[in-house]
N, CA, C and O atoms as a GROMACS GRO file, in nm:
protein
  564
    1MET      N    1   2.569   7.208  -4.907
    1MET     CA    2   2.540   7.035  -4.829
    1MET      C    3   2.366   6.999  -4.797
    1MET      O    4   2.301   6.898  -4.826
    2SER      N    5   2.324   7.131  -4.725
    2SER     CA    6   2.224   7.145  -4.672
    2SER      C    7   2.113   7.097  -4.742
    2SER      O    8   2.033   7.012  -4.704
    3GLU      N    9   2.118   7.203  -4.923
    3GLU     CA   10   2.042   7.193  -4.961
    3GLU      C   11   1.956   7.021  -5.010
    3GLU      O   12   1.835   6.999  -5.014
    4LYS      N   13   2.049   6.944  -5.033
    4LYS     CA   14   1.995   6.776  -5.026
    4LYS      C   15   1.880   6.739  -4.924
    4LYS      O   16   1.811   6.638  -4.936
    5TYR      N   17   1.869   6.824  -4.833
    5TYR     CA   18   1.779   6.759  -4.704
    5TYR      C   19   1.665   6.836  -4.742
    5TYR      O   20   1.568   6.809  -4.671
    6GLU      N   21   1.639   6.940  -4.849
    6GLU     CA   22   1.500   7.015  -4.862
    6GLU      C   23   1.364   6.926  -4.916
    6GLU      O   24   1.247   6.908  -4.884
    7HIS      N   25   1.442   6.892  -5.001
    7HIS     CA   26   1.324   6.766  -5.094
    7HIS      C   27   1.262   6.624  -5.001
    7HIS      O   28   1.161   6.563  -5.036
    8LEU      N   29   1.333   6.596  -4.897
    8LEU     CA   30   1.326   6.481  -4.875
    8LEU      C   31   1.145   6.468  -4.828
    8LEU      O   32   1.079   6.573  -4.829
    9VAL      N   33   1.091   6.365  -4.797
    9VAL     CA   34   0.976   6.377  -4.759
    9VAL      C   35   0.983   6.281  -4.659
    9VAL      O   36   0.972   6.162  -4.687
   10VAL      N   37   1.000   6.323  -4.538
   10VAL     CA   38   1.060   6.249  -4.390
   10VAL      C   39   0.999   6.288  -4.274
   10VAL      O   40   1.002   6.408  -4.249
   11PRO      N   41   0.948   6.221  -4.204
   11PRO     CA   42   0.887   6.222  -4.088
   11PRO      C   43   0.942   6.353  -4.013
   11PRO      O   44   1.063   6.373  -4.019
   12GLY      N   45   0.855   6.449  -3.938
   12GLY     CA   46   0.919   6.544  -3.934
   12GLY      C   47   0.918   6.549  -3.740
   12GLY      O   48   0.862   6.467  -3.667
   13PRO      N   49   0.980   6.647  -3.705
   13PRO     CA   50   0.977   6.647  -3.541
   13PRO      C   51   0.814   6.620  -3.486
   13PRO      O   52   0.720   6.619  -3.566
   14THR      N   53   0.796   6.600  -3.342
   14THR     CA   54   0.677   6.587  -3.277
   14THR      C   55   0.699   6.713  -3.224
   14THR      O   56   0.806   6.720  -3.162
   15ILE      N   57   0.633   6.818  -3.228
   15ILE     CA   58   0.608   6.966  -3.188
   15ILE      C   59   0.493   6.897  -3.063
   15ILE      O   60   0.404   6.822  -3.103
   16THR      N   61   0.505   6.929  -2.925
   16THR     CA   62   0.423   6.929  -2.795
   16THR      C   63   0.421   7.118  -2.778
   16THR      O   64   0.475   7.202  -2.850
   17THR      N   65   0.346   7.133  -2.669
   17THR     CA   66   0.334   7.237  -2.636
   17THR      C   67   0.443   7.283  -2.562
   17THR      O   68   0.448   7.403  -2.534
   18VAL      N   69   0.549   7.190  -2.518
   18VAL     CA   70   0.593   7.248  -2.411
   18VAL      C   71   0.750   7.233  -2.499
   18VAL      O   72   0.847   7.293  -2.454
   19SER      N   73   0.766   7.142  -2.637
   19SER     CA   74   0.870   7.198  -2.767
   19SER      C   75   0.839   7.293  -2.830
   19SER      O   76   0.926   7.343  -2.901
   20LYS      N   77   0.743   7.336  -2.828
   20LYS     CA   78   0.714   7.468  -2.930
   20LYS      C   79   0.785   7.597  -2.926
   20LYS      O   80   0.802   7.678  -3.018
   21PRO      N   81   0.821   7.603  -2.811
   21PRO     CA   82   0.886   7.738  -2.867
   21PRO      C   83   1.047   7.712  -2.904
   21PRO      O   84   1.117   7.805  -2.943
   22PHE      N   85   1.104   7.564  -2.887
   22PHE     CA   86   1.225   7.558  -2.912
   22PHE      C   87   1.212   7.558  -3.090
   22PHE      O   88   1.275   7.643  -3.153
   23TRP      N   89   1.123   7.453  -3.161
   23TRP     CA   90   1.102   7.464  -3.254
   23TRP      C   91   1.062   7.596  -3.328
   23TRP      O   92   1.125   7.632  -3.427
   24ASP      N   93   0.952   7.671  -3.276
   24ASP     CA   94   0.947   7.804  -3.308
   24ASP      C   95   1.080   7.898  -3.345
   24ASP      O   96   1.103   7.946  -3.456
   25ALA      N   97   1.165   7.913  -3.221
   25ALA     CA   98   1.298   7.939  -3.227
   25ALA      C   99   1.386   7.899  -3.345
   25ALA      O  100   1.431   7.993  -3.410
   26ILE      N  101   1.416   7.781  -3.383
   26ILE     CA  102   1.461   7.745  -3.509
   26ILE      C  103   1.389   7.750  -3.604
   26ILE      O  104   1.440   7.726  -3.714
   27ALA      N  105   1.270   7.776  -3.597
   27ALA     CA  106   1.176   7.866  -3.751
   27ALA      C  107   1.287   8.001  -3.795
   27ALA      O  108   1.336   8.052  -3.896
   28ARG      N  109   1.287   8.015  -3.655
   28ARG     CA  110   1.370   8.198  -3.652
   28ARG      C  111   1.521   8.229  -3.711
   28ARG      O  112   1.586   8.332  -3.731
   29HIS      N  113   1.541   8.108  -3.725
   29HIS     CA  114   1.707   8.093  -3.718
   29HIS      C  115   1.739   8.107  -3.573
   29HIS      O  116   1.845   8.168  -3.562
   30GLU      N  117   1.700   8.080  -3.480
   30GLU     CA  118   1.778   8.134  -3.337
   30GLU      C  119   1.760   8.005  -3.250
   30GLU      O  120   1.662   7.931  -3.240
   31PHE      N  121   1.896   7.999  -3.183
   31PHE     CA  122   1.866   7.875  -3.080
   31PHE      C  123   1.828   7.891  -2.964
   31PHE      O  124   1.904   7.960  -2.896
   32TYR      N  125   1.725   7.848  -2.907
   32TYR     CA  126   1.655   7.892  -2.782
   32TYR      C  127   1.652   7.728  -2.671
   32TYR      O  128   1.592   7.623  -2.693
   33LEU      N  129   1.725   7.759  -2.576
   33LEU     CA  130   1.711   7.644  -2.515
   33LEU      C  131   1.642   7.629  -2.350
   33LEU      O  132   1.641   7.747  -2.314
   34GLN      N  133   1.603   7.572  -2.272
   34GLN     CA  134   1.529   7.591  -2.155
   34GLN      C  135   1.652   7.603  -2.029
   34GLN      O  136   1.756   7.538  -2.016
   35LYS      N  137   1.602   7.697  -1.956
   35LYS     CA  138   1.710   7.713  -1.856
   35LYS      C  139   1.625   7.699  -1.725
   35LYS      O  140   1.506   7.728  -1.723
   36CYS      N  141   1.696   7.649  -1.609
   36CYS     CA  142   1.636   7.641  -1.461
   36CYS      C  143   1.654   7.753  -1.377
   36CYS      O  144   1.774   7.759  -1.349
   37THR      N  145   1.581   7.858  -1.316
   37THR     CA  146   1.604   7.964  -1.284
   37THR      C  147   1.601   7.926  -1.148
   37THR      O  148   1.620   8.017  -1.067
   38ASP      N  149   1.582   7.810  -1.103
   38ASP     CA  150   1.616   7.713  -0.940
   38ASP      C  151   1.761   7.714  -0.917
   38ASP      O  152   1.817   7.792  -0.840
   39CYS      N  153   1.823   7.620  -0.990
   39CYS     CA  154   1.940   7.567  -0.987
   39CYS      C  155   2.025   7.608  -1.081
   39CYS      O  156   2.138   7.560  -1.072
   40ASP      N  157   1.995   7.716  -1.208
   40ASP     CA  158   2.065   7.748  -1.320
   40ASP      C  159   2.143   7.643  -1.413
   40ASP      O  160   2.263   7.653  -1.436
   41GLN      N  161   2.065   7.547  -1.460
   41GLN     CA  162   2.102   7.444  -1.508
   41GLN      C  163   2.037   7.451  -1.638
   41GLN      O  164   1.915   7.439  -1.645
   42TRP      N  165   2.123   7.471  -1.758
   42TRP     CA  166   2.060   7.456  -1.873
   42TRP      C  167   1.986   7.281  -1.906
   42TRP      O  168   2.000   7.167  -1.862
   43ILE      N  169   1.910   7.348  -2.003
   43ILE     CA  170   1.811   7.190  -2.029
   43ILE      C  171   1.822   7.160  -2.152
   43ILE      O  172   1.861   7.266  -2.201
   44PHE      N  173   1.810   7.059  -2.266
   44PHE     CA  174   1.753   6.984  -2.353
   44PHE      C  175   1.753   6.831  -2.303
   44PHE      O  176   1.824   6.772  -2.222
   45TYR      N  177   1.669   6.799  -2.366
   45TYR     CA  178   1.570   6.789  -2.441
   45TYR      C  179   1.434   6.913  -2.364
   45TYR      O  180   1.427   6.915  -2.242
   46PRO      N  181   1.329   7.015  -2.455
   46PRO     CA  182   1.226   7.069  -2.335
   46PRO      C  183   1.156   6.964  -2.249
   46PRO      O  184   1.141   6.848  -2.286
   47ARG      N  185   1.120   7.007  -2.142
   47ARG     CA  186   1.052   6.980  -2.081
   47ARG      C  187   1.004   7.051  -1.959
   47ARG      O  188   1.059   7.159  -1.939
   48THR      N  189   0.880   6.999  -1.839
   48THR     CA  190   0.821   7.087  -1.755
   48THR      C  191   0.914   7.074  -1.640
   48THR      O  192   0.931   7.175  -1.572
   49LEU      N  193   0.968   6.978  -1.612
   49LEU     CA  194   1.072   6.988  -1.478
   49LEU      C  195   1.214   6.924  -1.536
   49LEU      O  196   1.262   6.841  -1.614
   50CYS      N  197   1.256   7.060  -1.408
   50CYS     CA  198   1.465   7.059  -1.421
   50CYS      C  199   1.521   6.891  -1.408
   50CYS      O  200   1.507   6.826  -1.305
   51PRO      N  201   1.564   6.856  -1.488
   51PRO     CA  202   1.599   6.696  -1.429
   51PRO      C  203   1.728   6.702  -1.344
   51PRO      O  204   1.807   6.608  -1.343
   52TYR      N  205   1.751   6.839  -1.256
   52TYR     CA  206   1.813   6.809  -1.180
   52TYR      C  207   1.834   6.877  -1.006
   52TYR      O  208   1.916   6.873  -0.914
   53CYS      N  209   1.692   6.943  -1.040
   53CYS     CA  210   1.655   6.972  -0.866
   53CYS      C  211   1.494   6.954  -0.882
   53CYS      O  212   1.419   6.980  -0.789
   54TRP      N  213   1.439   6.896  -1.034
   54TRP     CA  214   1.292   6.879  -1.016
   54TRP      C  215   1.199   6.987  -1.019
   54TRP      O  216   1.079   6.960  -1.009
   55GLY      N  217   1.232   7.088  -1.029
   55GLY     CA  218   1.212   7.272  -1.036
   55GLY      C  219   1.123   7.244  -1.156
   55GLY      O  220   1.110   7.151  -1.236
   56ASN      N  221   1.052   7.394  -1.131
   56ASN     CA  222   0.890   7.409  -1.247
   56ASN      C  223   0.959   7.499  -1.291
   56ASN      O  224   0.920   7.513  -1.407
   57GLN      N  225   1.068   7.596  -1.265
   57GLN     CA  226   1.115   7.736  -1.334
   57GLN      C  227   1.183   7.720  -1.419
   57GLN      O  228   1.304   7.740  -1.407
   58LEU      N  229   1.126   7.677  -1.538
   58LEU     CA  230   1.219   7.694  -1.690
   58LEU      C  231   1.191   7.785  -1.755
   58LEU      O  232   1.073   7.814  -1.774
   59GLU      N  233   1.308   7.864  -1.816
   59GLU     CA  234   1.308   8.002  -1.896
   59GLU      C  235   1.366   7.942  -2.044
   59GLU      O  236   1.435   7.844  -2.069
   60TRP      N  237   1.320   8.024  -2.108
   60TRP     CA  238   1.355   7.945  -2.265
   60TRP      C  239   1.483   8.132  -2.289
   60TRP      O  240   1.448   8.250  -2.291
   61LYS      N  241   1.612   8.074  -2.302
   61LYS     CA  242   1.730   8.165  -2.285
   61LYS      C  243   1.777   8.114  -2.429
   61LYS      O  244   1.768   7.998  -2.471
   62LYS      N  245   1.846   8.258  -2.516
   62LYS     CA  246   1.906   8.189  -2.604
   62LYS      C  247   2.020   8.162  -2.597
   62LYS      O  248   2.100   8.218  -2.522
   63ALA      N  249   2.052   8.047  -2.694
   63ALA     CA  250   2.172   8.004  -2.660
   63ALA      C  251   2.307   8.038  -2.765
   63ALA      O  252   2.301   8.133  -2.844
   64SER      N  253   2.430   7.949  -2.755
   64SER     CA  254   2.535   8.023  -2.851
   64SER      C  255   2.528   7.956  -2.971
   64SER      O  256   2.582   8.001  -3.072
   65GLY      N  257   2.444   7.815  -2.968
   65GLY     CA  258   2.485   7.742  -3.096
   65GLY      C  259   2.600   7.688  -3.109
   65GLY      O  260   2.631   7.629  -3.212
   66LYS      N  261   2.642   7.694  -3.054
   66LYS     CA  262   2.789   7.602  -3.016
   66LYS      C  263   2.766   7.515  -2.955
   66LYS      O  264   2.671   7.503  -2.877
   67ALA      N  265   2.895   7.395  -2.994
   67ALA     CA  266   2.903   7.263  -2.931
   67ALA      C  267   3.029   7.215  -2.975
   67ALA      O  268   3.093   7.280  -3.057
   68ARG      N  269   3.063   7.127  -2.938
   68ARG     CA  270   3.151   6.990  -2.948
   68ARG      C  271   3.111   6.852  -2.928
   68ARG      O  272   3.026   6.801  -2.855
   69LEU      N  273   3.209   6.795  -3.029
   69LEU     CA  274   3.160   6.650  -3.089
   69LEU      C  275   3.168   6.558  -2.999
   69LEU      O  276   3.274   6.574  -2.938
   70LYS      N  277   3.112   6.471  -2.962
   70LYS     CA  278   3.153   6.348  -2.826
   70LYS      C  279   3.125   6.234  -2.922
   70LYS      O  280   3.200   6.140  -2.895
   71THR      N  281   3.066   6.214  -2.995
   71THR     CA  282   3.071   6.115  -3.073
   71THR      C  283   3.005   6.128  -3.198
   71THR      O  284   2.952   6.236  -3.224
   72TRP      N  285   3.001   5.996  -3.314
   72TRP     CA  286   2.921   6.021  -3.398
   72TRP      C  287   2.922   5.838  -3.467
   72TRP      O  288   2.996   5.745  -3.433
   73GLY      N  289   2.813   5.840  -3.569
   73GLY     CA  290   2.812   5.731  -3.635
   73GLY      C  291   2.770   5.760  -3.800
   73GLY      O  292   2.722   5.868  -3.833
   74VAL      N  293   2.789   5.672  -3.879
   74VAL     CA  294   2.777   5.724  -4.018
   74VAL      C  295   2.624   5.580  -4.059
   74VAL      O  296   2.621   5.457  -4.050
   75VAL      N  297   2.551   5.657  -4.092
   75VAL     CA  298   2.403   5.547  -4.150
   75VAL      C  299   2.392   5.516  -4.289
   75VAL      O  300   2.338   5.588  -4.372
   76HIS      N  301   2.444   5.412  -4.309
   76HIS     CA  302   2.430   5.375  -4.409
   76HIS      C  303   2.278   5.328  -4.492
   76HIS      O  304   2.252   5.336  -4.612
   77ARG      N  305   2.178   5.270  -4.362
   77ARG     CA  306   2.098   5.190  -4.375
   77ARG      C  307   2.010   5.248  -4.259
   77ARG      O  308   2.006   5.190  -4.151
   78PRO      N  309   1.946   5.354  -4.282
   78PRO     CA  310   1.843   5.448  -4.209
   78PRO      C  311   1.703   5.353  -4.169
   78PRO      O  312   1.640   5.284  -4.249
   79GLY      N  313   1.684   5.365  -4.067
   79GLY     CA  314   1.539   5.330  -4.011
   79GLY      C  315   1.435   5.409  -4.114
   79GLY      O  316   1.331   5.344  -4.128
   80HIS      N  317   1.437   5.502  -4.171
   80HIS     CA  318   1.256   5.516  -4.251
   80HIS      C  319   1.339   5.519  -4.379
   80HIS      O  320   1.442   5.583  -4.402
   81PRO      N  321   1.271   5.435  -4.458
   81PRO     CA  322   1.362   5.485  -4.654
   81PRO      C  323   1.323   5.622  -4.704
   81PRO      O  324   1.358   5.622  -4.822
   82ALA      N  325   1.272   5.732  -4.677
   82ALA     CA  326   1.280   5.818  -4.705
   82ALA      C  327   1.428   5.849  -4.711
   82ALA      O  328   1.501   5.858  -4.810
   83TRP      N  329   1.466   5.867  -4.531
   83TRP     CA  330   1.625   5.914  -4.544
   83TRP      C  331   1.736   5.855  -4.673
   83TRP      O  332   1.829   5.927  -4.708
   84GLN      N  333   1.715   5.728  -4.732
   84GLN     CA  334   1.772   5.657  -4.807
   84GLN      C  335   1.858   5.762  -4.929
   84GLN      O  336   1.974   5.755  -4.970
   85ASP      N  337   1.746   5.856  -4.962
   85ASP     CA  338   1.803   5.980  -5.062
   85ASP      C  339   1.914   6.029  -5.053
   85ASP      O  340   1.979   6.053  -5.154
   86VAL      N  341   1.961   6.055  -4.921
   86VAL     CA  342   2.087   6.140  -4.858
   86VAL      C  343   2.203   6.061  -4.775
   86VAL      O  344   2.294   6.117  -4.713
   87THR      N  345   2.177   5.893  -4.788
   87THR     CA  346   2.284   5.833  -4.733
   87THR      C  347   2.407   5.808  -4.797
   87THR      O  348   2.390   5.783  -4.916
   88PRO      N  349   2.506   5.805  -4.767
   88PRO     CA  350   2.595   5.797  -4.586
   88PRO      C  351   2.507   5.917  -4.565
   88PRO      O  352   2.473   5.994  -4.655
   89TYR      N  353   2.460   5.930  -4.389
   89TYR     CA  354   2.528   6.082  -4.385
   89TYR      C  355   2.532   6.025  -4.215
   89TYR      O  356   2.504   5.919  -4.159
   90ILE      N  357   2.577   6.146  -4.177
   90ILE     CA  358   2.649   6.147  -4.019
   90ILE      C  359   2.582   6.157  -3.894
   90ILE      O  360   2.547   6.271  -3.862
   91LEU      N  361   2.562   6.078  -3.830
   91LEU     CA  362   2.441   6.103  -3.695
   91LEU      C  363   2.622   6.156  -3.615
   91LEU      O  364   2.738   6.127  -3.643
   92GLY      N  365   2.554   6.243  -3.509
   92GLY     CA  366   2.622   6.287  -3.393
   92GLY      C  367   2.541   6.339  -3.293
   92GLY      O  368   2.430   6.392  -3.303
   93VAL      N  369   2.633   6.309  -3.161
   93VAL     CA  370   2.632   6.344  -3.047
   93VAL      C  371   2.702   6.454  -2.953
   93VAL      O  372   2.791   6.438  -2.869
   94VAL      N  373   2.645   6.550  -2.986
   94VAL     CA  374   2.735   6.686  -2.950
   94VAL      C  375   2.670   6.769  -2.828
   94VAL      O  376   2.550   6.796  -2.817
   95LYS      N  377   2.783   6.809  -2.729
   95LYS     CA  378   2.764   6.876  -2.654
   95LYS      C  379   2.781   7.011  -2.635
   95LYS      O  380   2.888   7.072  -2.621
   96LEU      N  381   2.651   7.059  -2.636
   96LEU     CA  382   2.652   7.222  -2.627
   96LEU      C  383   2.753   7.317  -2.561
   96LEU      O  384   2.826   7.277  -2.470
   97GLU      N  385   2.756   7.414  -2.596
   97GLU     CA  386   2.854   7.476  -2.499
   97GLU      C  387   2.809   7.509  -2.364
   97GLU      O  388   2.899   7.537  -2.285
   98GLU      N  389   2.699   7.511  -2.325
   98GLU     CA  390   2.581   7.565  -2.238
   98GLU      C  391   2.552   7.401  -2.168
   98GLU      O  392   2.456   7.384  -2.092
   99GLY      N  393   2.628   7.309  -2.199
   99GLY     CA  394   2.627   7.204  -2.148
   99GLY      C  395   2.563   7.037  -2.142
   99GLY      O  396   2.617   6.930  -2.114
  100PRO      N  397   2.391   7.082  -2.191
  100PRO     CA  398   2.346   6.945  -2.239
  100PRO      C  399   2.381   6.897  -2.378
  100PRO      O  400   2.434   6.967  -2.464
  101THR      N  401   2.345   6.772  -2.390
  101THR     CA  402   2.421   6.690  -2.501
  101THR      C  403   2.285   6.668  -2.607
  101THR      O  404   2.171   6.655  -2.560
  102MET      N  405   2.302   6.667  -2.700
  102MET     CA  406   2.173   6.654  -2.807
  102MET      C  407   2.200   6.567  -2.967
  102MET      O  408   2.296   6.603  -3.035
  103MET      N  409   2.144   6.497  -2.998
  103MET     CA  410   2.203   6.360  -3.094
  103MET      C  411   2.118   6.508  -3.215
  103MET      O  412   2.026   6.586  -3.192
  104THR      N  413   2.193   6.489  -3.319
  104THR     CA  414   2.208   6.559  -3.429
  104THR      C  415   2.285   6.503  -3.590
  104THR      O  416   2.400   6.460  -3.597
  105HIS      N  417   2.209   6.513  -3.687
  105HIS     CA  418   2.303   6.536  -3.819
  105HIS      C  419   2.410   6.616  -3.805
  105HIS      O  420   2.409   6.712  -3.728
  106LEU      N  421   2.526   6.581  -3.888
  106LEU     CA  422   2.621   6.654  -3.898
  106LEU      C  423   2.642   6.680  -4.053
  106LEU      O  424   2.629   6.592  -4.138
  107LEU      N  425   2.684   6.843  -4.088
  107LEU     CA  426   2.672   6.830  -4.220
  107LEU      C  427   2.813   6.806  -4.245
  107LEU      O  428   2.877   6.856  -4.153
  108LEU      N  429   2.861   6.770  -4.299
  108LEU     CA  430   3.040   6.714  -4.316
  108LEU      C  431   3.046   6.636  -4.427
  108LEU      O  432   2.975   6.538  -4.448
  109ASP      N  433   3.140   6.686  -4.507
  109ASP     CA  434   3.130   6.599  -4.617
  109ASP      C  435   3.219   6.458  -4.634
  109ASP      O  436   3.238   6.405  -4.744
  110SER      N  437   3.261   6.415  -4.532
  110SER     CA  438   3.328   6.287  -4.486
  110SER      C  439   3.344   6.282  -4.390
  110SER      O  440   3.373   6.385  -4.328
  111ASP      N  441   3.335   6.163  -4.330
  111ASP     CA  442   3.400   6.159  -4.164
  111ASP      C  443   3.509   6.113  -4.152
  111ASP      O  444   3.534   6.028  -4.067
  112GLN      N  445   3.601   6.161  -4.241
  112GLN     CA  446   3.769   6.093  -4.236
  112GLN      C  447   3.812   6.213  -4.102
  112GLN      O  448   3.869   6.172  -4.002
  113ASP      N  449   3.777   6.352  -4.118
  113ASP     CA  450   3.832   6.440  -4.027
  113ASP      C  451   3.780   6.438  -3.904
  113ASP      O  452   3.843   6.495  -3.815
  114LEU      N  453   3.665   6.379  -3.875
  114LEU     CA  454   3.557   6.345  -3.753
  114LEU      C  455   3.694   6.311  -3.614
  114LEU      O  456   3.791   6.237  -3.630
  115GLN      N  457   3.662   6.387  -3.489
  115GLN     CA  458   3.739   6.345  -3.435
  115GLN      C  459   3.624   6.401  -3.292
  115GLN      O  460   3.522   6.466  -3.318
  116ILE      N  461   3.664   6.362  -3.144
  116ILE     CA  462   3.634   6.352  -3.074
  116ILE      C  463   3.675   6.518  -3.043
  116ILE      O  464   3.783   6.564  -3.080
  117GLY      N  465   3.561   6.609  -2.962
  117GLY     CA  466   3.599   6.767  -2.960
  117GLY      C  467   3.605   6.863  -3.053
  117GLY      O  468   3.631   6.981  -3.030
  118LEU      N  469   3.572   6.799  -3.198
  118LEU     CA  470   3.578   6.868  -3.303
  118LEU      C  471   3.472   7.039  -3.288
  118LEU      O  472   3.356   7.006  -3.266
  119PRO      N  473   3.484   7.172  -3.292
  119PRO     CA  474   3.417   7.247  -3.235
  119PRO      C  475   3.310   7.251  -3.361
  119PRO      O  476   3.355   7.259  -3.475
  120LEU      N  477   3.188   7.245  -3.342
  120LEU     CA  478   3.074   7.269  -3.407
  120LEU      C  479   2.965   7.361  -3.371
  120LEU      O  480   2.929   7.387  -3.256
  121GLN      N  481   2.918   7.406  -3.475
  121GLN     CA  482   2.791   7.560  -3.483
  121GLN      C  483   2.663   7.486  -3.549
  121GLN      O  484   2.654   7.398  -3.634
  122VAL      N  485   2.577   7.553  -3.481
  122VAL     CA  486   2.456   7.519  -3.533
  122VAL      C  487   2.465   7.574  -3.712
  122VAL      O  488   2.539   7.657  -3.764
  123SER      N  489   2.345   7.477  -3.776
  123SER     CA  490   2.289   7.535  -3.902
  123SER      C  491   2.184   7.495  -3.951
  123SER      O  492   2.151   7.380  -3.976
  124PHE      N  493   2.125   7.596  -3.966
  124PHE     CA  494   1.952   7.583  -3.942
  124PHE      C  495   1.953   7.524  -4.135
  124PHE      O  496   1.993   7.592  -4.229
  125THR      N  497   1.899   7.387  -4.140
  125THR     CA  498   1.871   7.347  -4.252
  125THR      C  499   1.688   7.336  -4.278
  125THR      O  500   1.610   7.329  -4.183
  126LYS      N  501   1.668   7.336  -4.345
  126LYS     CA  502   1.522   7.296  -4.423
  126LYS      C  503   1.536   7.187  -4.462
  126LYS      O  504   1.629   7.161  -4.538
  127CYS      N  505   1.440   7.083  -4.415
  127CYS     CA  506   1.426   6.958  -4.427
  127CYS      C  507   1.267   6.901  -4.398
  127CYS      O  508   1.201   6.868  -4.300
  128ASN      N  509   1.250   6.910  -4.529
  128ASN     CA  510   1.062   6.831  -4.546
  128ASN      C  511   0.988   6.949  -4.496
  128ASN      O  512   0.898   6.937  -4.414
  129GLN      N  513   1.037   7.097  -4.560
  129GLN     CA  514   0.919   7.211  -4.506
  129GLN      C  515   1.000   7.235  -4.322
  129GLN      O  516   1.016   7.350  -4.282
  130VAL      N  517   1.022   7.172  -4.275
  130VAL     CA  518   1.052   7.206  -4.158
  130VAL      C  519   1.231   7.282  -4.111
  130VAL      O  520   1.326   7.251  -4.182
  131TRP      N  521   1.246   7.350  -4.024
  131TRP     CA  522   1.394   7.423  -4.006
  131TRP      C  523   1.442   7.327  -3.952
  131TRP      O  524   1.339   7.287  -3.898
  132MET      N  525   1.538   7.238  -3.916
  132MET     CA  526   1.624   7.139  -3.817
  132MET      C  527   1.759   7.237  -3.762
  132MET      O  528   1.824   7.315  -3.831
  133PRO      N  529   1.775   7.206  -3.618
  133PRO     CA  530   1.909   7.201  -3.610
  133PRO      C  531   2.025   7.138  -3.606
  133PRO      O  532   2.072   7.091  -3.502
  134PHE      N  533   2.084   7.134  -3.728
  134PHE     CA  534   2.194   7.019  -3.801
  134PHE      C  535   2.304   7.102  -3.750
  134PHE      O  536   2.286   7.212  -3.699
  135PHE      N  537   2.429   7.039  -3.767
  135PHE     CA  538   2.579   7.126  -3.689
  135PHE      C  539   2.666   7.102  -3.776
  135PHE      O  540   2.663   6.984  -3.812
  136THR      N  541   2.731   7.155  -3.820
  136THR     CA  542   2.860   7.196  -3.899
  136THR      C  543   2.987   7.204  -3.813
  136THR      O  544   2.977   7.185  -3.691
  137ARG      N  545   3.102   7.229  -3.866
  137ARG     CA  546   3.244   7.267  -3.837
  137ARG      C  547   3.177   7.426  -3.786
  137ARG      O  548   3.077   7.485  -3.827
  138LEU      N  549   3.287   7.468  -3.672
  138LEU     CA  550   3.284   7.600  -3.654
  138LEU      C  551   3.283   7.670  -3.749
  138LEU      O  552   3.192   7.747  -3.778
  139SER      N  553   3.421   7.646  -3.833
  139SER     CA  554   3.492   7.766  -3.908
  139SER      C  555   3.427   7.771  -4.038
  139SER      O  556   3.461   7.858  -4.119
  140ASP      N  557   3.307   7.657  -4.076
  140ASP     CA  558   3.220   7.696  -4.192
  140ASP      C  559   3.088   7.807  -4.147
  140ASP      O  560   3.004   7.815  -4.058
  141ASN      N  561   3.118   7.860  -4.231
  141ASN     CA  562   3.035   7.987  -4.254
  141ASN      C  563   2.928   7.994  -4.397
  141ASN      O  564   2.861   8.095  -4.418
   0.00000   0.00000   0.00000
């Protein structure tokens, strides 16, 4: 299923100096998140200050890449015309095992078996020459 994304010509992520370590890890097929050394909270999306304690002692740590589905929607009319080639597709909000939430594509064949709490895992997917952290069922390998 993920091969259908490889040839899309879509806008890629905006990579900044703050988010570059995240995207570099994704390109290596590793899943890293920031963790605050002051309050011990995991953080996503990448930033310079902890949203919990406002500390600036953030380190990049290897994360599990596991998550649970919080909610989802099926996209039939994408916001950018280049995504039309893969519609319908499923966007989801997942709660990462470490705590933060993340919006992502779900690499699932249909939306019929989706349920809140569905166990998921990261699936490194090439999309327009950029590796992306999409998610699939935990049992899929």
